[in-house]
C-alpha positions in Angstrom: -33.4 -12.4 7.8 -33.9 -13.8 4.3 -31.3 -15.8 2.5 -31.1 -16.1 -1.2 -28.9 -19.1 -2.1 -27.7 -19.9 -5.6 -24.9 -22.1 -6.8 -22.1 -22.0 -9.3 -20.0 -25.1 -9.6 -18.9 -26.4 -6.2 -19.6 -23.2 -4.5 -22.6 -21.0 -3.6 -22.9 -17.2 -3.3 -25.1 -15.9 -0.5 -26.6 -12.4 -0.4 -28.2 -11.4 2.8 -31.3 -9.2 2.5 -32.7 -7.4 5.6 -36.4 -6.9 5.6 -36.7 -5.0 8.9 -35.6 -1.8 10.5 -33.0 -1.7 13.3 -34.1 -1.2 16.9 -32.7 1.1 19.5 -30.3 4.0 19.5 -27.2 1.9 20.0 -28.1 -0.5 17.2 -28.8 2.4 14.8 -25.4 4.0 15.7 -23.5 0.9 15.2 -24.9 0.0 11.9 -24.8 3.6 10.6 -21.2 4.1 11.5 -20.1 0.8 10.1 -22.3 -0.4 7.3 -21.8 -4.1 6.9 -21.3 -5.7 3.5 -23.0 -9.0 2.6 -21.2 -12.3 3.2 -20.8 -13.2 -0.4 -20.9 -11.6 -3.8 -24.2 -12.5 -5.5 -24.2 -14.3 -8.9 -27.0 -15.9 -10.9 -27.0 -19.7 -10.8 -27.0 -22.1 -13.7 -30.0 -24.4 -14.1 -29.5 -27.4 -11.9 -31.4 -30.7 -11.6 -30.5 -31.1 -7.9 -30.6 -28.6 -5.1 -27.2 -27.2 -4.0 -25.6 -28.9 -1.0 -23.1 -26.7 0.8 -19.7 -28.3 1.4 -18.1 -28.5 4.8 -16.2 -25.2 4.6 -19.2 -23.3 3.2 -21.5 -24.7 5.9 -19.0 -23.8 8.6 -18.5 -20.3 7.1 -22.3 -19.7 7.0 -22.6 -20.7 10.6 -19.7 -18.5 11.7 -21.1 -15.5 9.8 -24.6 -15.6 11.3 -24.2 -17.1 14.7 -26.6 -15.7 17.2 -26.8 -15.6 21.0 -27.6 -18.6 23.1 -30.6 -18.0 25.5 -29.2 -20.7 27.9 -25.9 -18.8 28.2 -27.0 -15.4 29.6 -25.3 -14.2 32.8 -24.9 -11.3 35.1 -21.2 -10.4 35.1 -19.2 -8.4 37.6 -15.5 -7.5 37.9 -14.4 -9.8 35.2 -11.5 -9.0 32.9 -9.9 -10.0 29.6 -6.2 -9.5 29.2 -4.3 -9.7 26.0 -0.8 -8.3 26.2 -1.2 -4.5 26.0 -5.0 -4.7 26.1 -7.0 -4.9 29.4 -10.8 -5.0 29.2 -12.9 -4.9 32.4 -16.6 -5.8 32.6 -17.5 -4.1 35.9 -21.2 -4.8 36.0 -23.7 -5.8 33.4 -25.2 -8.7 31.5 -23.4 -10.9 29.0 -24.7 -13.5 26.5 -22.5 -16.0 24.7 -23.1 -17.2 21.2 -24.2 -20.7 20.3 -21.5 -23.3 19.8 -19.6 -23.8 16.5 -18.0 -27.2 16.4 -18.4 -27.4 20.2 -16.7 -24.0 20.8 -18.1 -20.6 21.9 -16.9 -17.9 19.5 -18.6 -14.7 20.7 -20.5 -12.7 23.3 -22.5 -9.6 23.7 -22.2 -7.4 26.8 -24.4 -4.5 28.1 -23.5 -2.6 31.2 -20.5 -0.7 32.6 -17.0 -1.6 31.3 -13.6 -0.1 30.7 -10.8 -0.7 28.2 -7.2 0.2 28.8 -4.7 0.0 25.9 -1.1 1.1 26.2 0.7 1.6 22.8 4.2 0.3 22.5 6.2 3.4 21.7 6.2 7.1 21.1 5.2 6.7 17.4 2.1 4.7 18.4 1.3 6.9 21.3 1.3 10.0 19.1 -0.9 8.2 16.6 -3.3 7.2 19.3 -3.4 10.8 20.7 -4.1 12.2 17.2 -7.4 10.4 17.0 -8.5 10.1 20.6 -6.8 13.0 22.4 -5.1 10.4 24.7 -1.7 8.8 24.3 -3.0 5.9 26.2 -6.5 4.6 25.4 -8.6 4.6 28.6 -12.3 4.6 27.7 -15.5 3.5 29.4 -18.1 1.7 27.4 -21.7 0.6 27.7 -22.0 -2.2 25.1 -19.5 -4.6 23.5 -19.5 -7.4 21.0 -16.6 -9.8 21.4 -15.4 -12.4 18.8 -12.7 -14.9 19.8 -11.3 -18.3 18.9 -9.8 -19.3 22.2 -10.9 -19.8 25.9 -12.2 -16.3 26.5 -15.5 -17.6 27.7 -13.7 -19.7 30.3 -11.7 -16.7 31.5 -14.9 -14.8 32.3 -16.6 -17.7 34.1 -15.5 -16.8 37.7 -17.4 -13.5 37.4 -20.7 -14.9 36.0 -23.9 -15.1 38.0 -27.6 -16.0 37.2 -29.3 -13.5 34.9 -32.4 -11.4 35.6 -34.1 -11.5 32.2 -32.2 -13.9 29.8 -35.0 -14.0 27.2 -35.4 -10.3 27.1 -31.6 -9.7 26.7 -31.3 -12.2 23.8 -34.4 -10.7 22.1 -32.9 -7.2 22.4 -29.4 -8.1 21.1 -29.6 -11.3 19.0 -30.1 -9.4 15.8 -27.1 -7.2 16.4 -24.9 -10.2 17.3 -25.9 -11.9 14.0 -25.1 -8.8 12.0 -21.8 -8.3 13.7 -20.8 -11.9 13.2 -20.0 -11.4 9.6 -16.8 -9.4 9.8 -14.8 -12.0 11.7 -16.2 -15.1 10.0 -13.4 -15.5 7.5 -10.7 -15.1 10.2 -12.4 -17.7 12.4 -12.8 -20.0 9.4 -9.0 -19.9 9.2 -8.8 -21.3 12.7 -11.6 -23.9 12.4 -10.5 -25.0 9.0 -8.0 -27.3 10.7 -11.0 -29.4 11.8 -12.4 -29.7 8.3 -12.3 -33.2 6.7 -9.8 -33.8 4.0 -10.7 -35.3 0.6 -10.7 -38.8 2.0 -12.9 -37.8 4.9 -10.1 -37.8 7.5 -10.3 -35.0 10.2 -6.8 -33.8 11.1 -7.7 -32.0 14.3 -10.7 -32.0 16.7 -12.3 -29.1 18.4 -10.0 -29.2 21.4 -7.2 -27.9 19.1 -8.6 -24.4 19.4 -8.2 -24.3 23.2 -5.9 -22.3 25.4 -2.8 -24.2 24.3 -3.1 -23.1 20.7 -0.8 -20.5 19.3 -3.7 -19.0 17.4 -5.5 -16.4 19.5 -8.0 -13.9 18.3 -10.0 -11.4 20.3 -12.0 -8.7 18.4 -13.9 -6.3 20.6 -16.3 -3.8 19.1 -17.1 -1.3 21.9 -19.6 1.6 22.3 -17.5 4.1 24.1 -18.9 6.9 26.2 -16.9 9.6 24.5 -15.3 8.0 21.4 -18.3 6.3 19.9 -18.0 2.9 18.3 -14.4 1.6 17.9 -12.5 -1.7 17.6 -9.8 -3.4 19.6 -8.1 -6.4 18.1 -5.6 -8.9 19.4 -4.5 -11.4 16.8 -1.5 -13.6 17.8 -0.9 -14.7 14.2 -0.7 -11.2 12.8 2.6 -9.4 12.0 1.5 -6.7 14.5 -0.8 -8.3 17.1 -2.5 -5.3 18.5 -4.7 -2.9 16.6 -7.3 -0.3 17.4 -9.3 1.9 15.1 -12.6 3.3 14.1 -14.8 3.5 11.0 -15.6 7.1 10.0 -18.2 8.1 7.4 -16.9 10.8 5.0 -19.0 13.6 3.6 -19.1 11.9 0.2 -20.7 8.8 1.7 -17.5 6.7 1.6 -16.2 5.0 4.7 -12.6 5.6 6.0 -11.0 3.5 8.6 -8.8 5.4 11.0 -6.2 3.1 12.5 -5.4 4.6 15.9 -2.6 2.3 16.7 -1.1 -1.0 15.5 2.0 -2.7 16.9 3.7 -5.9 17.7 4.1 -7.3 21.2 6.6 -10.0 20.3 4.3 -12.8 21.0 3.3 -14.1 17.6 3.0 -17.8 17.5 6.1 -19.4 16.1 4.4 -22.2 14.2 1.7 -20.2 12.5 2.1 -17.9 9.5 0.8 -14.3 9.7 -2.8 -14.1 8.7 -3.3 -10.3 8.7 -2.4 -9.9 5.1 -5.7 -11.2 3.8 -7.8 -11.6 7.0 -7.5 -8.1 8.3 -10.3 -6.8 10.4 -8.5 -3.5 10.4 -6.9 -2.0 7.3 -3.4 -1.4 8.3 -1.8 -4.2 6.2 0.5 -5.0 9.1 1.8 -8.4 7.9 5.3 -9.4 7.2 5.9 -10.8 3.7 7.1 -14.1 5.3 4.6 -16.7 4.2 4.3 -20.4 4.5 3.3 -20.9 0.9 4.9 -19.2 -2.0 3.4 -18.6 -5.4 6.2 -19.7 -7.7 4.6 -19.2 -11.1 1.4 -18.1 -12.8 0.2 -19.2 -16.2 -2.7 -17.0 -17.2 -4.9 -17.4 -20.3 -7.4 -14.5 -20.6 -10.1 -13.5 -23.0 -10.5 -9.7 -23.1 -13.8 -8.4 -24.4 -13.8 -4.6 -24.6 -15.1 -2.5 -23.1 -15.5 -4.2 -19.8 -15.3 -8.0 -19.7 -12.5 -10.4 -18.9 -12.7 -14.2 -18.7 -9.6 -16.0 -17.4 -8.0 -19.3 -16.5 -5.1 -19.1 -14.0 -2.8 -22.0 -13.3 -0.9 -21.3 -10.1 2.0 -23.3 -8.9 2.6 -23.1 -5.1 5.5 -24.3 -3.0 5.0 -25.1 0.7 7.9 -23.9 2.9 6.3 -24.6 6.3 3.4 -26.9 7.4 0.1 -25.2 7.4 -3.7 -25.8 7.4 -6.0 -26.4 4.4 -7.0 -22.7 4.4 -5.5 -20.5 1.8 -6.5 -16.9 1.0 -6.2 -14.7 -2.1 -7.2 -11.2 -3.1 -9.3 -10.7 -6.3 -11.3 -7.9 -7.7 -14.9 -7.7 -6.4 -16.1 -7.5 -10.0 -14.7 -10.9 -10.9 -16.7 -14.0 -9.9 -15.0 -17.3 -9.6 -16.7 -20.3 -11.4 -14.4 -23.0 -10.1 -11.2 -23.8 -8.3 -9.3 -27.1 -8.7 -6.3 -28.5 -6.9 -4.2 -30.9 -9.1 -7.3 -31.7 -11.1 -9.7 -32.1 -8.2 -12.5 -29.5 -7.5 -12.1 -27.8 -4.1 -14.3 -25.5 -2.1 -13.8 -21.8 -2.2 -15.5 -18.8 -0.6 -15.6 -15.4 -2.2 -16.2 -12.8 0.5 -16.4 -8.9 0.4 -13.7 -6.9 2.3 -14.7 -4.8 5.3 -15.7 -1.4 4.0 -13.1 1.3 4.6 -10.2 -1.1 4.8 -7.1 -1.0 2.5 -8.5 -4.1 0.8 -11.8 -2.5 0.1 -10.2 0.8 -1.1 -8.2 -1.1 -3.7 -11.4 -2.7 -5.0 -10.5 -6.3 -3.9 -12.4 -9.0 -2.0 -11.1 -12.2 -0.4 -11.1 -15.6 -1.9 -10.6 -18.5 0.6 -9.6 -21.8 -0.9 -9.9 -25.0 1.1 -7.1 -27.4 0.0 -7.7 -31.1 -0.2 -5.6 -31.6 2.9 -3.3 -29.7 5.2 -0.2 -28.4 3.3 3.1 -30.0 4.2 6.6 -28.6 3.9 8.2 -29.3 0.6 4.8 -30.0 -1.1 4.1 -28.7 -4.6 0.5 -27.6 -5.2 -1.2 -26.7 -8.4 -4.3 -24.6 -8.4 -6.5 -23.7 -11.3 -9.0 -20.8 -11.1 -11.7 -20.1 -13.7 -13.5 -16.7 -13.4 -14.8 -13.7 -15.2 -16.6 -10.4 -14.9 -16.6 -6.7 -15.8 -13.3 -5.7 -14.3 -12.3 -3.2 -17.0 -13.5 0.4 -16.9 -14.2 2.5 -20.0 -13.1 6.1 -19.8 -13.5 7.1 -23.5 -13.6 5.8 -27.0 -10.7 3.3 -27.3 -9.4 4.2 -23.8 -9.9 1.6 -21.1 -8.7 1.4 -17.5 -7.4 -2.0 -16.6 -6.9 -2.3 -12.8 -9.4 0.4 -11.9 -11.4 -2.3 -10.1 -8.8 -4.3 -8.2 -6.7 -7.4 -8.9 -7.4 -9.1 -12.2 -5.8 -12.4 -11.1 -5.8 -14.2 -7.7 -3.0 -12.5 -5.8 -1.3 -13.4 -2.5 0.8 -10.2 -2.2 4.0 -8.9 -3.7 6.0 -12.1 -3.4 8.2 -12.6 -6.5 6.8 -15.1 -9.1 7.2 -16.1 -12.7 4.4 -15.1 -15.1 3.4 -16.5 -18.4 0.5 -14.4 -19.8 -1.6 -15.2 -22.9 -4.3 -12.8 -24.0 -7.1 -13.1 -26.6 -8.5 -9.8 -27.8 -10.4 -8.4 -30.7 -8.9 -6.9 -33.9 -8.3 -3.1 -33.8 -7.1 -3.1 -30.3 -3.5 -3.1 -28.9 -2.7 -5.0 -25.8 0.6 -4.7 -23.8 1.6 -6.6 -20.7 4.4 -7.2 -18.2 7.1 -9.5 -19.4 8.9 -10.1 -22.7 6.8 -10.5 -25.8 7.1 -14.2 -26.8 5.9 -16.2 -29.8 2.5 -17.9 -29.2 2.4 -21.7 -29.6 0.4 -23.2 -32.4 -2.2 -24.6 -30.1 -3.9 -22.0 -28.0 -6.6 -22.7 -25.4 -9.6 -20.5 -25.2 -10.0 -19.3 -21.6 -12.7 -20.8 -19.4 -14.2 -22.9 -22.2 -11.0 -25.0 -22.4 -11.2 -25.7 -26.2 -8.1 -25.4 -28.4 -7.6 -23.8 -31.8 -4.9 -23.8 -34.4 -3.4 -20.4 -35.2 -0.8 -19.2 -37.6 2.7 -18.3 -36.2 3.8 -16.2 -39.2 4.3 -12.5 -39.2 5.0 -12.2 -35.5 5.8 -8.7 -34.4 8.7 -8.6 -32.0 7.3 -5.7 -30.0 3.6 -6.4 -30.0 3.3 -10.1 -30.3 -0.1 -10.8 -31.9 -1.7 -12.9 -34.6 -5.1 -13.9 -35.9 -6.8 -17.1 -34.7 -9.6 -18.9 -36.6 -12.3 -16.7 -35.0 -10.5 -13.5 -35.8 -9.2 -12.6 -32.4 -5.7 -11.5 -31.8 -3.5 -13.6 -29.5 -0.5 -12.2 -27.6 1.9 -13.8 -25.1 4.3 -12.2 -22.6 6.7 -14.2 -20.3 8.6 -12.7 -17.4 12.4 -12.6 -17.8 12.8 -12.7 -14.0 10.5 -13.2 -11.0 8.1 -10.2 -10.7 6.1 -8.9 -7.7 3.0 -8.2 -9.8 1.7 -8.5 -13.4 -0.5 -6.2 -15.4 -1.8 -5.5 -18.8 -3.4 -2.6 -20.7 -5.7 -2.5 -23.7 -6.6 0.4 -26.0 -6.8 1.7 -29.5 -3.4 3.1 -29.4 -0.9 4.9 -31.6 2.7 3.8 -30.8 5.8 5.9 -30.3 9.2 4.4 -29.7 12.7 5.2 -28.5 15.8 3.3 -27.4 17.7 3.5 -24.1 20.8 1.4 -24.9 19.4 -2.0 -25.7 16.1 -1.3 -24.0 13.1 -0.7 -26.2 10.8 2.1 -24.8 7.4 2.1 -26.5 4.5 4.5 -25.7 0.9 3.7 -26.5 -1.5 6.6 -26.6 -4.9 7.2 -28.0 -5.9 10.0 -30.4 -8.3 11.3 -27.7 -8.6 11.8 -24.0 -11.1 10.5 -21.4 -14.6 12.0 -21.4 -14.2 14.0 -18.3 -10.8 15.5 -19.3 -10.9 19.4 -19.2 -11.5 21.1 -22.5 -9.1 23.8 -23.8 -11.0 27.1 -24.0 -11.6 28.8 -27.4 -9.6 31.9 -28.1 -10.5 35.1 -30.0 -8.4 35.6 -33.1 -7.0 39.1 -32.9 -7.9 41.4 -35.8 -4.6 43.0 -37.1 -6.1 46.2 -38.5 -9.1 48.3 -37.6 -12.3 47.6 -39.4 -15.2 49.9 -40.3 -17.6 47.0 -40.0 -18.6 45.8 -36.6 -17.9 42.1 -37.2 -17.1 40.1 -34.1 -13.6 38.7 -34.2 -13.5 35.0 -35.2 -13.0 32.3 -32.5 -9.8 30.2 -32.8 -10.9 26.7 -31.9 -7.9 24.8 -30.5 -7.1 21.4 -31.8 -8.6 18.5 -29.8 -6.1 17.2 -27.2 -4.4 14.1 -28.6 -1.9 12.2 -26.4 -0.9 10.3 -29.6 0.7 13.4 -31.0 3.2 13.4 -28.1 3.7 9.6 -27.8 7.2 9.7 -29.4 8.3 12.6 -27.2 7.2 10.8 -24.0 9.1 7.7 -25.1 12.3 9.7 -25.6 11.8 11.4 -22.2 11.5 8.1 -20.4 14.4 6.7 -22.4 16.6 9.5 -21.2 15.6 8.8 -17.6 16.4 5.1 -18.1 19.9 6.0 -19.4 20.5 8.2 -16.4 19.4 5.6 -13.9 21.2 2.8 -15.7 24.5 4.7 -15.5 24.0 5.2 -11.7 21.9 2.4 -10.4 22.9 -0.5 -12.6 21.2 -1.9 -15.7 17.5 -1.6 -16.4 15.9 -4.8 -15.0 14.0 -5.7 -18.1 14.6 -5.8 -21.9 11.7 -3.6 -22.8 9.4 -1.0 -21.2 5.9 -0.1 -22.4 4.1 3.1 -21.4 0.4 3.2 -21.9 -2.1 6.0 -21.5 -4.2 5.9 -18.3 -7.3 8.0 -17.7 -7.2 10.4 -14.8 -4.4 12.2 -12.9 -2.7 9.2 -11.4 0.0 7.0 -12.9 1.0 3.5 -11.9 4.0 1.4 -12.5 4.3 -2.4 -13.1 7.5 -4.3 -14.0 8.2 -3.4 -17.6 4.9 -1.6 -18.0 3.8 1.9 -16.9 0.4 3.3 -16.9 0.9 7.0 -17.5 -1.8 9.6 -16.9 -3.2 11.3 -19.9 -1.8 14.5 -18.5 1.7 13.2 -18.9 1.2 13.1 -22.7 0.4 16.9 -22.9 2.8 19.2 -24.6 3.9 22.4 -22.8 1.6 24.3 -25.2 -1.4 22.2 -24.3 -0.7 22.6 -20.6 -0.6 26.3 -21.0 -3.9 26.2 -22.9 -5.4 24.4 -20.0 -4.1 27.1 -17.7 -2.0 24.6 -15.6 -0.2 26.3 -12.8 3.5 26.5 -13.8 4.7 24.7 -10.6 2.1 22.0 -11.1 3.2 21.7 -14.7 6.8 21.3 -13.5 5.8 18.5 -11.1 3.7 16.8 -13.7 6.7 16.7 -16.0 8.6 14.6 -13.5 5.9 11.8 -13.5 7.4 9.7 -16.4 10.8 9.7 -14.7 9.3 9.0 -11.3 7.4 5.9 -12.7 10.5 4.8 -14.6 12.5 4.9 -11.3 9.9 2.5 -9.8 11.3 -0.2 -12.2 14.2 -0.3 -9.7 12.5 0.8 -6.5 9.2 -1.0 -6.1 9.5 -3.6 -8.8 13.1 -4.9 -8.7 13.4 -4.2 -5.0 10.2 -4.3 -3.0 9.2 -3.3 0.5 8.8 -5.7 3.4 5.7 -4.4 5.2 3.5 -1.4 5.0 5.9 0.5 7.3 8.6 0.3 4.5 6.5 1.2 1.5 7.5 4.8 1.8 11.0 4.3 0.6 9.6 3.1 -2.8 7.7 6.3 -3.4 10.2 8.6 -1.8 13.2 7.1 -3.5 11.5 7.0 -7.0 10.4 10.6 -6.5 13.9 11.7 -5.5 15.6 9.9 -8.3 13.4 11.8 -10.8 14.3 15.1 -9.0 18.0 14.3 -9.2 17.6 14.5 -13.0 15.8 17.8 -12.6 18.4 19.2 -10.2 21.2 18.7 -12.8 19.4 20.6 -15.6 17.2 23.0 -13.6 18.4 23.7 -10.0 15.9 26.5 -9.5 13.0 24.2 -10.5 14.3 21.5 -8.1 14.3 24.0 -5.3 10.8 25.1 -6.2 9.4 21.6 -5.9 11.3 20.9 -2.7 9.9 24.1 -1.2 6.4 23.1 -2.2 6.8 19.8 -0.4 7.9 21.7 2.7 4.9 24.1 2.5 2.5 21.2 1.8 3.4 19.8 5.2 2.4 22.9 7.1 -0.6 24.1 5.1 -3.8 23.3 6.9 -6.1 21.0 5.0 -9.9 21.4 4.7 -10.3 19.6 8.1 -8.1 22.3 9.7 -5.2 19.9 10.4 -1.5 20.2 9.5 -0.5 17.4 7.2 2.8 16.9 8.9 0.9 15.7 12.0 -0.5 12.7 10.1 2.4 10.7 11.3 5.9 9.5 10.2 6.5 8.0 6.8 6.6 4.6 8.4 2.8 4.6 9.0 2.4 3.9 5.3 -1.3 3.2 4.4 -2.3 4.3 7.8 -1.6 7.9 6.7 -5.0 7.7 4.9 -7.5 8.8 7.5 -10.5 11.0 8.1 -8.3 13.7 9.6 -5.8 13.6 6.7 -7.4 12.6 3.4 -4.2 13.7 1.6 -1.8 12.6 4.4 -0.3 9.7 2.4 0.8 12.0 -0.5 2.1 14.7 1.7 4.1 12.4 3.9 5.2 9.5 1.7 6.0 11.6 -1.3 6.8 15.0 0.2 8.6 14.2 3.5 9.9 10.9 2.0 11.6 12.8 -0.8 13.1 15.3 1.7 14.5 12.4 3.8 16.5 11.1 0.9 17.7 14.6 0.0 18.9 15.1 3.6 20.7 11.8 3.5 22.4 12.6 0.2 23.5 16.0 1.2 24.9 14.7 4.5 26.9 12.0 2.6 28.1 14.5 0.0 29.3 17.0 2.6 31.0 14.4 4.8 32.7 12.8 1.9 34.0 16.1 0.5 35.4 17.0 3.9 37.0 13.7 4.6 38.5 13.7 1.1 40.1 17.0 1.7 41.6 15.8 4.9 43.1 12.7 3.3 44.4 14.3 0.1 47.9 14.9 1.5 48.1 11.3 2.9 47.6 9.6 -0.5 49.9 9.2 -3.4 47.3 8.3 -6.0 43.6 8.5 -6.7 41.1 6.5 -4.6 38.7 4.1 -6.3 35.4 5.8 -7.2 36.9 9.1 -6.1 34.5 11.9 -6.9 31.4 9.7 -7.3 28.3 10.7 -5.4 28.4 8.5 -2.2 24.6 8.5 -2.2 24.5 7.0 -5.7 27.2 4.4 -4.6 25.0 3.4 -1.7 21.9 3.0 -4.0 23.9 0.8 -6.4 25.1 -1.4 -3.5 21.5 -1.5 -2.2 20.2 -2.6 -5.6 22.9 -5.3 -6.1 22.4 -6.8 -2.7 18.6 -6.8 -2.6 17.3 -7.1 -6.1 14.4 -9.5 -6.3 13.8 -9.2 -2.5 11.5 -7.4 -0.1 13.4 -5.3 2.4 12.9 -3.1 5.4 13.7 0.6 6.0 16.4 -0.5 8.5 18.1 -2.7 5.8 18.2 0.2 3.4 19.8 2.5 6.0 22.3 -0.2 7.0 23.7 -0.2 3.5 24.5 3.5 3.7 25.9 3.1 7.2 28.5 0.5 6.1 30.4 3.3 4.3 29.5 6.1 6.7 32.3 8.8 6.8 33.8 9.4 10.2 32.2 12.9 10.4 28.7 11.3 10.2 29.3 8.8 13.0 27.1 10.0 15.8 28.7 9.1 19.1 31.4 7.4 17.1 29.1 4.7 15.8 28.9 3.6 12.1 25.1 3.7 12.3 22.2 5.8 11.0 19.9 4.8 13.9 19.7 8.4 15.0 18.4 9.3 11.6 15.9 6.4 11.6 14.6 7.3 15.1 14.4 11.0 14.8 13.6 11.7 11.2 12.2 8.6 9.5 10.1 7.7 12.6 9.5 11.3 13.4 7.3 14.2 12.2 9.3 17.2 13.2 10.1 20.2 11.1 12.5 22.0 13.5 13.6 25.6 13.5 17.4 26.0 13.7 18.9 29.0 15.3 22.5 30.2 15.9 23.3 31.8 19.2 26.4 33.1 21.1 28.8 33.0 18.1 32.4 34.0 19.0 35.6 34.0 16.9 39.0 33.5 18.5 42.1 34.1 16.4 44.6 31.3 16.0 47.5 30.5 13.6 46.4 30.7 10.0 42.7 31.1 10.9 40.1 31.4 13.7 38.1 29.2 16.0 34.4 29.6 15.8 32.2 28.7 18.8 28.5 29.0 19.5 25.3 27.2 20.2 22.8 25.6 17.8 19.2 25.6 19.1 16.5 23.3 17.7 13.1 24.7 18.3 9.7 23.0 17.7 11.2 19.6 18.1 11.4 16.8 20.7 14.4 16.7 23.0 15.5 13.4 21.4 15.9 14.8 17.9 19.4 14.6 16.4 20.2 16.6 13.3 23.3 16.8 11.2 23.6 20.6 10.6 26.0 22.1 8.1 27.8 25.2 9.3 29.2 27.7 6.8 31.7 30.5 7.2 31.1 33.9 5.5 34.3 35.5 4.3 34.4 38.8 2.5 34.7 38.4 -1.3 34.1 34.6 -1.2 31.2 32.3 -1.4 30.3 30.7 2.0 32.7 27.9 3.0 31.5 24.7 4.6 33.3 24.3 8.0 31.7 21.0 8.9 28.6 19.4 10.2 27.5 19.5 13.8 25.2 17.0 15.4 22.5 19.1 17.0 21.3 16.9 19.8 18.2 18.1 21.5 17.3 21.7 22.3 20.8 23.2 22.5 24.2 22.0 21.3 27.5 23.7 21.6 30.1 23.5 18.8 33.7 24.3 18.2 34.9 24.6 14.6 38.1 25.8 12.8 37.5 28.5 10.2 39.6 30.3 7.6 41.1 33.7 8.4 38.7 36.5 7.6 35.6 34.7 8.8 33.2 37.2 10.2 29.9 35.3 10.2 28.4 31.9 10.4 25.4 30.4 8.6 23.4 27.3 9.3 22.4 25.3 6.3 22.3 28.2 3.8 21.6 25.8 0.9 18.5 24.5 2.7 19.4 20.8 2.8 17.4 20.1 6.0 13.6 19.7 6.3 13.1 22.6 8.7 10.1 24.7 9.2 9.4 27.4 6.6 11.0 30.7 7.2 8.8 33.2 9.0 
């Protein structure tokens, strides 16, 4: 193994270069299935007079990431086991070699022989997920080789079953290379544990190696197993994670990319009470299972950036942190893999940092980000204020066409610790001829402006400041713009292009669109058309071609601005005021759009006129869906930016609710179009994908990012958007029906109108939800509890003012049941009839509860809602009063329930 070591500032970047081929079938399989990334991003070093001397953290990290097997610690092992909550691993018979010490501790082992793993998922959701990938609800698999990484006394637990080896040297020779290669993936996580033993700036060591023993609340066990039937897979127990148990497998896709299928991930209620969750940035698996509760909050960012089109960005970030619980010196951020850090300072003192690539296939890697670990001067203490300064740069922008850049295509452009709310003060330097817009409110630039990275200051004029696009010329000719957040934001972004601006007003909110005169290079071209010849001609002259005008998003910028302004007015009337004073919409290459607080990246397709879409032969239904994108992204200003989600299991409500709010607008002006889209979402769930699987089986909405998998490449879209939208539609229709019925029953009892009488109860709930939780990260349960507080009596299953039945069966479920009506009878009574019968739920679990609207059919009248019946399980009897003349009953004729498509 060769190491190329270069230095930048107080830190070195290491690239590992392998100059040999792998040996053996098992080795080839392991490395082929899960190709390992190098330990650091490579970067050229400046000329130095003295050789680089790694700091304590870097030296420790390098040791952890390449530790090999110890030839003096090879044993025969028989009938030994490792137990971690729901995980039971048995080493029945074989040979095991432990790794060499790190700070006096054994951190790994390699096993060859006969073994078995048993993992019992926590609940039905996780058992279904496990079965989807393995064919077993409970993982029970035999294995022949295993690599273990741990930070506790795992080696001591195995000691009773250890015996003298037969060929220690041969075993180490066969597997040492493999152990060294596999050591890389857990090195950062182990550094988090061992960082407590690093010296502080004054040389003081706060903990010795005994702190990582069995009494610690920090326990990690990562087992990579070669299964007899399942191939190579991972089992992880991490006591510090939001969900302590995870299992999964890397899968190579046909295009060469690596997906990571998370088989199961769950909490066992044993997370250490004194340690913060580490899974957010130290994930071995990609589920993003952490809670947002952190021991250190990023209170504010002050960012000064130099943007050099078409690709480069240099930046200085001053980050103010507040410590809310004691923690170690170890702090981790996410940053684009295309940005290389030059230095990190804490309160003016240089500190060590490590920039490390994410594991391929994980959520972090898919987003284009890597990890940056910062080693503080000393362990953080509650109440402490910490100031960090990052200096970095790189080619983080992507050029998609002339004057059209993609900011954010390559991960986070500033060091990020997640979606915690922070204040942002952003200053950008950029060339003339370009327009830059960012999150926050445009603010005058101070007279003295620092040039990022270099640290020099220049005097600039403060005259002729534009109120909407704050910019000016400095002495070198660059423009300077500044944006300051009006309230804490979960994220910050910017966009740069050679734009034409369109504008509109939504009350006091300025809505500005920024679009280019052209589209990205790979945008489809409109075909030429033949100009029809009006009269017959004696000469055989080919009819002329009509060349369509080049597509130009700039032509439609004003129309898009007005469209979004209408959506904002609609939402503001129902959800409460728009959270910010202005909204900028900028053109984004590709099909996808993305929202930031006060800033929306809109796909180039969103700027097409109806005529241009027809020229591109866009499917009418696809066109209708595309037309909802601006309103969808505008709704994210409330759901996703103002109110954020707590964990990956709650992210669905942001997408589902934003999508449904946009469709509420469509439903009012085009009910038929609304029904078309909802039916498409239904059909998408039951149309087999290229892999032959039904998207509905990918899992419930609460699996979030885990819905991305090798079985279901489009699972996230079908479930989070499609099923998520249906869940909110079901909830709204239930509330509307129940409120209407209860209102009718109480009319005769009241002498005057009731407050908010006639208002959509679903909208009332959303407004309450926004008022209570704005600026906070919340869970799915908290969302449903808001609606349950005002639940009408007819929607109280088993008499309880709770929506737990909806959460358990529908939010955490995957069913699309078939509803059937059987045994209907009508019995005459005074002024009407009594209707009885049975509702059957087919293709659904016995535990599914559904609120089913039952309608009466009366000659000469539209169907009349009799009431809603809780269909509980396979068969449910009902007894309803109906008007005289009722001769037939209908179940959900308006299709307000996500049932299976009609056969």
